GUVODREN-166164 format. One record per residue (C-alpha): residue in three letters; residue number from 0; x, y, z. Coordinates in pm, 1 decimal. Layout:
BEGIN
REC   r   k     east    north       up
REC ALA NUM        X        Y        Z
...
This chain:
BEGIN
REC   r   k     east    north       up
REC MET   0   3693.0   7743.9  12496.4
REC PRO   1   3597.0   7927.6  12212.6
REC VAL   2   3432.3   7676.9  12000.1
REC GLN   3   3162.1   7464.7  12107.4
REC ILE   4   2965.8   7210.5  11915.5
REC ARG   5   2597.7   7072.4  11954.9
REC SER   6   2401.7   6800.0  11787.1
REC THR   7   2051.9   6718.1  11789.3
REC SER   8   1777.6   6496.6  11610.0
REC THR   9   1449.7   6618.6  11511.4
REC GLN  10   1159.8   6541.7  11249.3
REC PRO  11   1107.7   6752.3  10900.3
REC ASN  12    905.4   7026.7  10933.0
REC GLN  13    974.0   7096.5  11288.2
REC THR  14   1202.9   7356.8  11468.6
REC ALA  15   1503.3   7213.2  11654.3
REC THR  16   1700.8   7395.2  11934.0
REC PHE  17   2064.8   7405.7  12051.0
REC ASP  18   2127.6   7510.3  12391.4
REC PHE  19   2441.4   7667.1  12488.2
REC THR  20   2365.4   7760.9  12799.9
REC GLY  21   2641.3   7944.0  12997.8
REC TYR  22   2809.5   8045.9  12660.0
REC ASN  23   2749.4   8398.8  12471.5
REC VAL  24   2714.6   8241.0  12089.7
REC LEU  25   2910.1   8507.3  11881.7
REC SER  26   2876.1   8310.7  11536.9
REC PHE  27   2762.8   7959.1  11414.2
REC VAL  28   2703.0   7738.8  11122.4
REC THR  29   2455.0   7452.3  11119.5
REC GLY  30   2469.5   7134.8  10925.9
REC ILE  31   2337.0   6794.7  10863.9
REC ALA  32   2459.2   6463.6  10994.9
REC TYR  33   2187.1   6239.4  10876.5
REC TRP  34   1874.0   6274.7  10699.4
REC ASP  35   1604.0   5990.2  10634.3
REC PHE  36   1254.5   6082.6  10410.3
REC HIS  37    973.9   5849.0  10392.3
REC PHE  38    647.9   5851.0  10229.4
REC HIS  39    360.6   5680.2  10402.1
REC GLY  40    310.6   5337.2  10355.9
REC ASP  41    372.3   5302.8   9985.0
REC ASP  42    625.0   5427.5   9719.8
REC HIS  43    592.1   5662.4   9453.0
REC GLN  44    754.9   5864.5   9190.3
REC VAL  45    943.5   6186.6   9293.3
REC LYS  46    839.8   6518.3   9190.9
REC THR  47   1064.4   6719.2   9463.1
REC LEU  48   1318.1   6615.4   9715.2
REC ALA  49   1426.4   6916.3   9956.9
REC LEU  50   1553.7   6990.6  10279.6
REC SER  51   1660.0   7332.9  10419.2
REC LEU  52   1756.4   7477.7  10734.4
REC VAL  53   1655.2   7807.7  10847.5
REC ASN  54   1846.4   7949.1  11148.1
REC ASN  55   1747.3   8204.7  11403.4
REC GLN  56   1910.7   8292.5  11761.8
REC PRO  57   1661.8   8465.2  11995.9
REC ASP  58   1905.8   8488.3  12271.5
REC SER  59   2280.0   8469.2  12319.2
REC HIS  60   2281.2   8118.7  12431.6
REC THR  61   2019.9   7996.2  12216.4
REC VAL  62   2042.4   7880.1  11819.9
REC ASN  63   1670.7   7766.6  11702.5
REC VAL  64   1684.9   7568.2  11330.3
REC ASN  65   1353.3   7587.0  11139.5
REC VAL  66   1380.8   7227.2  10947.2
REC SER  67   1208.5   7230.4  10615.0
REC GLY  68   1170.1   6889.5  10417.6
REC THR  69    974.0   6822.6  10087.6
REC PHE  70    942.2   6474.0   9933.9
REC SER  71    668.1   6454.1   9701.2
REC ASP  72    504.3   6317.3   9389.9
REC ASP  73    245.1   6520.7   9158.4
REC SER  74    -63.8   6315.3   9309.3
REC GLY  75    -50.9   6489.2   9633.7
REC ASN  76    155.0   6254.2   9828.5
REC ASN  77    390.4   6418.3  10052.8
REC ILE  78    675.6   6307.6  10345.0
REC ASP  79    542.9   6116.5  10631.9
REC ASN  80    708.5   6363.9  10876.8
REC PRO  81    671.8   6125.0  11186.9
REC ASP  82    834.7   5826.3  11014.8
REC SER  83   1132.5   6077.4  10871.6
REC SER  84   1429.0   6222.6  11088.4
REC VAL  85   1695.4   6483.7  11042.0
REC VAL  86   2023.5   6476.6  11254.3
REC LEU  87   2161.5   6851.5  11273.9
REC CYS  88   2484.9   6974.6  11424.1
REC CYS  89   2585.6   7303.7  11538.2
REC VAL  90   2937.8   7472.2  11553.2
REC ALA  91   2961.8   7779.3  11742.6
REC VAL  92   3218.2   8035.0  11857.0
REC VAL  93   3129.1   8153.4  12189.7
REC ASP  94   3229.1   8418.8  12472.7
REC SER  95   3546.0   8588.1  12264.9
REC PRO  96   3574.6   8616.6  11894.0
REC ASP  97   3827.9   8389.6  11723.9
REC SER  98   4004.4   8577.5  11418.6
REC SER  99   4168.5   8224.8  11317.4
REC LEU 100   3829.0   8089.2  11225.9
REC THR 101   3562.9   8159.4  10976.9
REC LEU 102   3216.9   8009.4  10992.4
REC ALA 103   2991.9   8089.2  10697.8
REC GLY 104   2704.8   7962.6  10490.5
REC ALA 105   2535.7   7993.4  10151.0
REC SER 106   2219.0   7888.0  10013.0
REC SER 107   2090.8   7799.4   9686.2
REC ILE 108   2404.7   7713.8   9501.3
REC PRO 109   2324.7   7571.5   9171.4
REC ASN 110   2481.4   7270.0   9047.8
REC GLY 111   2838.1   7318.9   8883.2
REC GLY 112   2836.3   7703.3   9042.1
REC ALA 113   2956.1   7858.1   9362.7
REC SER 114   2844.3   8089.1   9621.1
REC ALA 115   2946.9   8423.8   9635.0
REC PRO 116   3288.2   8504.7   9788.1
REC ILE 117   3349.2   8460.7  10179.3
REC ALA 118   3595.0   8635.4  10375.2
REC LEU 119   3860.6   8383.7  10492.4
REC PRO 120   4075.5   8441.3  10820.5
REC GLY 121   4351.6   8425.7  10607.1
REC SER 122   4532.7   8305.4  10291.4
REC SER 123   4709.9   8024.0  10435.8
REC LEU 124   4463.1   7768.7  10607.5
REC ALA 125   4487.7   7478.2  10801.6
REC ILE 126   4124.9   7396.1  10784.9
REC SER 127   3914.3   7468.2  10488.8
REC SER 128   3601.4   7216.8  10480.0
REC ALA 129   3239.6   7282.7  10324.7
REC PHE 130   2961.6   7077.0  10397.5
REC LEU 131   2596.6   7018.6  10310.5
REC SER 132   2301.5   7228.4  10512.6
REC GLY 133   2030.7   7140.2  10232.2
REC PHE 134   1926.6   7079.5   9892.4
REC ASP 135   1665.3   7138.5   9661.0
REC LEU 136   1582.4   6916.4   9335.1
REC SER 137   1289.9   6901.9   9140.6
REC TYR 138   1206.3   6731.4   8821.1
REC GLY 139    936.2   7048.1   8789.1
REC ASP 140    569.0   7000.5   8703.7
REC THR 141    585.6   6619.8   8696.7
REC ASP 142    705.9   6309.8   8890.2
REC HIS 143    935.3   6065.8   8777.3
REC HIS 144   1125.6   5721.8   8902.9
REC VAL 145   1468.5   5770.7   9034.9
REC LEU 146   1772.5   5636.8   8909.3
REC ARG 147   2012.0   5855.0   9102.0
REC PHE 148   2022.0   6112.8   9341.0
REC GLN 149   2338.2   6321.7   9425.1
REC THR 150   2458.9   6638.9   9630.7
REC ALA 151   2784.5   6760.3   9737.6
REC ALA 152   2946.5   7056.4   9882.3
REC GLY 153   3297.3   7167.3   9767.3
REC PHE 154   3544.6   7436.1   9856.2
REC ALA 155   3763.2   7683.8   9636.8
REC ALA 156   3994.0   7970.0   9747.8
REC ASN 157   4135.4   8269.1   9615.7
REC GLY 158   4383.4   8439.6   9819.4
REC SER 159   4153.4   8546.5  10127.0
REC GLN 160   3846.5   8455.6   9959.6
REC GLY 161   3676.3   8133.0   9928.0
REC GLU 162   3374.1   8001.6   9773.7
REC ILE 163   3130.0   7695.1   9846.8
REC THR 164   3084.0   7494.3   9525.2
REC ALA 165   2805.4   7246.7   9450.4
REC GLN 166   2731.5   6929.8   9277.8
REC ALA 167   2344.3   6850.5   9252.5
REC ALA 168   2157.3   6599.1   9024.8
REC MET 169   1857.8   6371.0   9021.1
REC SER 170   1806.2   6150.6   8732.6
REC ASP 171   1583.7   5874.2   8604.4
REC ASN 172   1658.7   5584.9   8369.1
REC SER 173   1487.0   5769.7   8033.4
REC GLY 174   1698.2   6051.6   8018.7
REC ASP 175   1511.7   6304.5   8245.2
REC ASP 176   1729.5   6536.1   8484.2
REC ALA 177   1578.9   6751.3   8762.3
REC SER 178   1517.9   7081.8   8641.8
REC THR 179   1592.5   7259.4   8988.2
REC THR 180   1924.5   7149.2   9116.0
REC THR 181   2078.1   7375.0   9419.0
REC ILE 182   2233.8   7322.0   9736.7
REC ASN 183   2285.0   7500.2  10060.1
REC GLY 184   2649.6   7466.5  10216.4
REC GLY 185   2822.0   7569.6  10514.3
REC LEU 186   3203.8   7645.7  10555.2
REC ILE 187   3452.8   7594.9  10830.8
REC ALA 188   3784.8   7760.6  10747.0
REC ALA 189   4081.1   7821.2  10991.7
REC THR 190   4461.5   7941.1  10999.6
REC PRO 191   4745.7   7729.7  11150.2
REC ASN 192   4687.9   7945.0  11442.2
REC GLU 193   4343.9   7778.0  11523.3
REC SER 194   4383.0   7553.4  11827.9
REC GLY 195   4024.6   7502.2  11948.7
REC LEU 196   3925.3   7306.7  11654.5
REC LEU 197   4038.6   6976.1  11453.1
REC VAL 198   3854.9   6834.9  11131.5
REC GLU 199   3892.9   6520.4  10948.6
REC SER 200   3726.4   6383.8  10609.2
REC ARG 201   3650.4   6074.0  10517.2
REC ALA 202   3538.9   5990.2  10177.2
REC ASN 203   3349.8   5743.5   9990.1
REC LEU 204   3204.1   5551.3  10311.1
REC GLN 205   2915.0   5299.3  10248.8
REC THR 206   2912.4   5042.6  10522.8
REC HIS 207   2721.3   4929.7  10839.1
REC ASP 208   3092.9   4856.9  10994.2
REC ASP 209   3239.9   5107.3  11241.1
REC VAL 210   3467.0   5349.4  11104.0
REC VAL 211   3717.7   5483.8  11327.5
REC VAL 212   3866.4   5830.2  11288.4
REC GLU 213   4195.0   5903.0  11460.2
REC PHE 214   4284.2   6265.3  11518.7
REC GLY 215   4588.4   6182.8  11750.9
REC THR 216   4505.1   6385.4  12056.4
REC GLU 217   4221.6   6376.2  12341.0
REC ILE 218   3885.6   6463.5  12204.7
REC SER 219   3629.0   6638.9  12434.1
REC ASN 220   3328.4   6630.3  12172.2
REC ALA 221   3274.2   6556.8  11798.1
REC VAL 222   3010.0   6577.9  11551.7
REC PRO 223   2998.3   6483.9  11166.0
REC LEU 224   2866.7   6650.1  10898.4
REC LEU 225   2750.6   6535.7  10552.8
REC GLN 226   2979.3   6669.8  10296.2
REC SER 227   2812.6   6456.3   9996.7
REC LEU 228   2566.2   6200.3   9916.3
REC ASP 229   2553.3   5993.7   9611.0
REC VAL 230   2288.7   5733.6   9608.0
REC GLN 231   2162.0   5519.1   9296.9
REC PHE 232   1955.4   5201.6   9202.4
REC ASP 233   2060.3   4972.5   8943.2
REC SER 234   1769.8   5109.7   8721.9
REC GLY 235   1495.3   5342.1   8774.7
REC HIS 236   1227.5   5270.7   9073.8
REC CYS 237    968.0   5445.9   9271.0
REC VAL 238   1075.0   5531.5   9624.7
REC GLN 239    955.8   5459.2   9958.5
REC ALA 240   1262.8   5611.7  10162.1
REC ILE 241   1597.5   5799.2  10105.8
REC GLY 242   1855.3   5926.7  10285.0
REC GLY 243   2207.4   5868.6  10459.1
REC GLY 244   2495.3   6023.4  10655.2
REC CYS 245   2578.3   5897.1  10988.0
REC THR 246   2305.0   5821.1  11245.6
REC SER 247   2518.7   5828.0  11565.6
REC TRP 248   2898.5   5810.2  11694.4
REC TYR 249   3109.5   5780.6  11977.5
REC VAL 250   3395.6   5951.3  12116.1
REC SER 251   3653.8   5770.9  12307.8
REC GLY 252   4023.2   5902.6  12386.3
REC THR 253   4178.3   6031.0  12062.3
REC SER 254   3917.3   5876.2  11816.7
REC VAL 255   3571.2   5930.4  11712.3
REC THR 256   3381.3   5622.1  11576.7
REC LEU 257   3105.7   5639.1  11331.8
REC TYR 258   2815.1   5434.6  11297.5
REC GLY 259   2644.5   5322.5  10970.4
REC ALA 260   2795.5   5573.5  10736.0
REC LEU 261   2609.2   5517.1  10411.0
REC ALA 262   2362.9   5638.7  10156.2
REC PHE 263   2028.8   5465.9  10104.7
REC MET 264   1743.0   5419.3   9880.9
REC HIS 265   1448.7   5172.7   9858.6
REC ASP 266   1099.0   5079.2   9734.8
REC ILE 267    846.9   4866.3   9846.1
REC SER 268    930.6   4573.0   9608.2
REC GLY 269   1273.1   4496.3   9767.9
REC ASN 270   1477.5   4722.1   9526.6
REC ASN 271   1781.9   4872.7   9736.8
REC GLN 272   2039.8   5130.7   9633.0
REC ASP 273   2328.0   4950.6   9459.6
REC ASP 274   2638.2   5020.1   9720.9
REC SER 275   2884.2   4981.2   9464.7
REC ALA 276   2744.7   5324.2   9328.0
REC SER 277   2638.6   5461.3   9661.4
REC SER 278   2841.3   5665.0   9913.2
REC VAL 279   2851.2   5936.1  10164.3
REC SER 280   3163.1   6167.1  10243.5
REC MET 281   3181.7   6310.0  10622.7
REC LEU 282   3349.8   6564.4  10770.6
REC VAL 283   3421.7   6511.1  11147.5
REC VAL 284   3472.4   6792.8  11340.9
REC ALA 285   3610.6   6780.5  11700.2
REC ILE 286   3701.8   6986.0  12005.6
REC PRO 287   4040.1   6886.9  12167.5
REC ARG 288   4047.6   6814.9  12528.6
């Protein structure tokens, strides 16, 4: 099989490892299935909320990811690493080159902007899906309550080149907006000739119920990748915890079931996200059996 996928769970500010023993990894891309950042014990106003993945390949069958997480106010309160988590996924081309498939990433794409052009495997695409691999949102020199936090990765094509596009925003309810608003994104693009990979997107999910994603063919493995997260309070509050995505999933036959696909945010006074204004979008990447 020329494409392999892996997933793992880790804490912020740790290094995660994807083991592809038995395969020679030729190219790869990493993304986020779920993230969950906490302050220790109390809630606080927010100055900076950021997550980044720095990849390296120490040998032919191993991909390491340095996971950096920031959740801070301007009084020295920072992320509680042991009580926070990140679920990561890796999609890799292995053993032999695949001219029908492009895996690519880009960093520090500004809100409303796009990455540098990315060479696509062709001008006619069966798969053209972007996803989040990080974000950096900061109010600057001081902290604020949070009303809304939003990140999203999109895709735009122009012939044989494409771009990862960005949406990123953080605001309170006094008209104050984050001054730093960027995302990191990944891209999976494939021509109709690609047979080793399938994708399905599910947008605007906010549910504790199972979400069944049907592929119509037997699946051997699958991972979900977070494409967008939009979480809002009904008014501005301090934050004790924030995050979202899909914590777990199950492959059975021709379908993949996602558990708890949602965005969340809460303080310690019982204020939670407004579910009617909060959601995630997930890209499910599957390997046919």
